[in-house]
C-alpha positions as CSV (number, residue, x, y, z in Angstrom):
1,C,15.7,-10.8,1.1
2,E,15.6,-7.6,-0.7
3,E,17.8,-4.5,0.1
4,D,17.5,-1.5,-3.0
5,G,15.8,-4.2,-5.4
6,H,18.9,-6.4,-5.1
7,V,18.4,-10.0,-3.9
8,K,21.0,-10.7,-1.1
9,N,22.5,-14.2,-1.1
10,L,21.8,-15.5,2.1
11,L,21.9,-19.1,1.1
12,D,24.7,-21.4,0.9
13,V,23.5,-23.2,-2.4
14,A,25.7,-26.4,-1.9
15,K,23.3,-27.0,1.2
16,V,20.4,-27.0,-0.9
17,Q,18.2,-29.9,-0.8
18,A,15.1,-29.6,-2.2
19,I,13.2,-26.7,-4.1
20,E,9.4,-26.6,-4.6
21,V,8.2,-24.3,-7.6
22,W,4.3,-23.1,-7.5
23,V,3.6,-21.2,-11.0
24,G,1.0,-20.5,-13.5
25,K,-0.1,-23.3,-16.4
26,A,0.3,-20.9,-18.8
27,Q,3.9,-19.7,-17.8
28,L,4.9,-23.9,-17.4
29,D,3.5,-23.9,-20.9
30,I,6.0,-21.3,-22.1
31,A,8.8,-22.3,-19.8
32,S,8.6,-25.8,-20.6
33,H,11.9,-27.2,-20.2
34,P,12.6,-28.4,-16.4
35,L,16.0,-29.8,-17.3
36,P,17.2,-27.6,-20.4
37,A,20.2,-28.9,-22.4
38,T,20.6,-26.3,-24.6
39,V,21.0,-22.5,-24.2
40,T,17.5,-21.9,-26.1
41,E,15.7,-24.6,-23.7
42,A,17.3,-22.6,-21.0
43,K,15.5,-19.3,-21.9
44,Y,12.2,-21.2,-21.4
45,S,13.0,-23.0,-18.2
46,V,11.6,-22.3,-14.8
47,G,14.4,-24.9,-13.5
48,F,17.1,-22.9,-15.1
49,A,15.6,-19.3,-13.9
50,V,15.2,-20.5,-10.4
51,A,18.7,-22.7,-10.0
52,S,20.3,-19.1,-11.8
53,A,18.7,-17.0,-9.5
54,L,20.2,-18.9,-6.6
55,V,23.5,-19.5,-7.8
56,A,24.1,-15.8,-9.6
57,Q,21.4,-14.2,-8.1
58,G,20.2,-13.2,-11.4
59,A,18.7,-14.8,-14.5
60,G,20.0,-12.4,-17.5
61,F,21.9,-12.7,-20.6
62,A,25.3,-13.1,-18.7
63,Q,24.1,-16.5,-17.2
64,L,22.5,-17.6,-21.0
65,N,25.3,-19.6,-22.2
66,L,26.6,-23.1,-22.2
67,E,29.3,-22.8,-19.8
68,F,27.0,-21.7,-17.2
69,L,23.9,-23.9,-17.9
70,R,26.4,-27.0,-17.2
71,R,28.0,-25.9,-14.2
72,Q,27.5,-28.9,-11.4
73,D,25.7,-26.5,-9.2
74,V,23.2,-25.4,-11.2
75,Q,22.7,-28.7,-12.7
76,R,22.2,-30.2,-9.3
77,L,19.7,-27.5,-8.0
78,M,17.8,-28.0,-11.3
79,A,17.4,-31.5,-10.7
80,A,15.9,-30.7,-7.1
81,I,12.9,-28.7,-8.4
82,Q,9.5,-30.1,-7.7
83,L,7.1,-28.0,-9.8
84,H,3.4,-27.2,-8.8
85,V,0.9,-26.2,-11.5
86,V,-1.1,-23.3,-10.0
87,D,-4.4,-23.6,-11.8
88,E,-6.2,-20.6,-10.8
89,L,-6.0,-17.4,-12.7
90,R,-5.3,-13.8,-11.6
91,Q,-8.6,-11.8,-11.2
92,G,-8.3,-9.0,-14.1
93,D,-5.4,-10.9,-15.8
94,P,-6.3,-14.3,-16.8
95,V,-3.1,-14.9,-18.1
96,F,-1.0,-15.5,-15.0
97,S,-1.8,-17.3,-11.8
98,P,-2.9,-15.1,-8.7
99,A,0.7,-15.9,-7.0
100,D,3.8,-17.4,-7.9
101,R,5.7,-19.3,-5.0
102,V,9.3,-20.7,-4.0
103,R,10.1,-23.0,-1.3
104,V,13.5,-24.0,-0.9
105,R,14.7,-26.5,2.2
106,T,18.3,-27.1,2.9
107,V,20.1,-30.3,4.2
108,D,20.5,-29.0,7.9
109,G,16.5,-28.0,8.0
110,A,16.3,-24.4,7.0
111,E,13.3,-23.6,5.1
112,L,13.2,-20.4,2.8
113,D,10.0,-19.5,1.7
114,S,9.1,-16.7,-0.7
115,G,5.3,-16.5,0.3
116,P,3.0,-15.9,-2.5
117,V,4.4,-13.5,-4.9
118,A,1.5,-12.0,-7.0
119,Y,3.2,-9.7,-9.2
120,E,6.6,-10.3,-11.1
121,L,9.2,-7.6,-10.4
122,G,8.9,-5.1,-13.5
123,H,5.3,-5.4,-13.6
124,A,3.1,-2.3,-13.3
125,R,1.8,-3.1,-9.8
126,R,5.7,-3.9,-8.6
127,P,7.8,-1.7,-10.7
128,M,11.7,-1.8,-11.2
129,G,13.9,0.8,-9.1
130,P,16.4,3.0,-11.1
131,D,19.1,0.6,-10.0
132,L,17.6,-2.4,-11.3
133,I,16.3,-0.4,-14.5
134,R,19.8,0.5,-15.3
135,A,21.3,-3.0,-14.6
136,K,18.7,-4.6,-16.8
137,F,19.2,-2.1,-19.6
138,L,23.2,-2.7,-19.6
139,D,22.8,-6.3,-19.5
140,C,20.5,-6.2,-22.6
141,A,22.7,-3.8,-24.4
142,A,25.6,-5.5,-23.8
143,F,24.3,-9.0,-25.2
144,G,22.7,-6.8,-28.0
145,G,26.2,-5.6,-29.1
146,V,26.1,-2.3,-28.0
147,E,29.4,-0.7,-27.8
148,H,29.2,1.7,-25.0
149,P,26.3,0.7,-23.2
150,E,26.5,2.6,-20.4
151,H,26.7,5.9,-22.9
152,A,23.6,4.7,-24.5
153,Y,21.9,4.5,-21.0
154,Q,23.1,8.1,-20.3
155,V,21.7,9.2,-23.6
156,L,18.5,7.6,-23.1
157,S,18.3,9.1,-19.8
158,H,18.5,12.6,-21.1
159,L,16.3,12.5,-23.8
160,D,14.8,15.8,-23.2
161,D,18.5,17.3,-23.5
162,L,19.4,16.2,-26.9
163,A,20.0,18.7,-29.6
164,S,19.2,16.2,-32.5
165,L,18.5,12.6,-33.0
166,R,21.9,11.8,-34.4
167,S,23.2,11.4,-30.5
168,L,20.7,9.1,-29.6
169,V,21.5,7.1,-33.0
170,D,25.0,7.1,-32.3
171,A,24.6,6.2,-29.1
172,F,23.4,2.6,-30.3
173,H,25.2,2.5,-33.7
174,P,28.2,4.8,-33.9
175,T,29.0,6.2,-37.1
176,P,32.8,6.6,-38.3
177,S,32.6,10.2,-37.3
178,S,31.3,9.7,-34.0
179,Q,33.9,7.0,-33.0
180,G,35.7,8.5,-30.7
181,K,32.9,9.7,-28.7
182,P,32.0,7.2,-26.0
């Protein structure tokens, strides 16, 4: 269930019994670690992405750490995933499957089904809204060491108003003379 582009957590992950995921062969070839043991493997894991989405309502840099990866609920959910390979290819985009899908069953018999998801959020045919773009930028910028991610985002959001490129450069790599300016 999405509201304003954000997924609301309607699921008690402690009650999840089984998860089935249908994804294209090319994606599984890239994300080939069903039970990752390291952060690098987690970056390339459908299982980690699904477990992270269920536990933290996201799979960003904040979740890419050993503490999160080793959490009991994350480990249990990854182990509960059954992956199904979709061999068909999307017409006009032969790398991806026509649709991916996630189905979650709980111990009390409830079933949540994403239905076919033809395009990932962020694809040109399913663009992210401004709030999600901002959140993704802030996550990436903070992980990348940007000292003031919100300021950098505001500078990028108003490129037409910049008097000089120095403001843009300083937003990401402050010089000693710009240190006092957030």
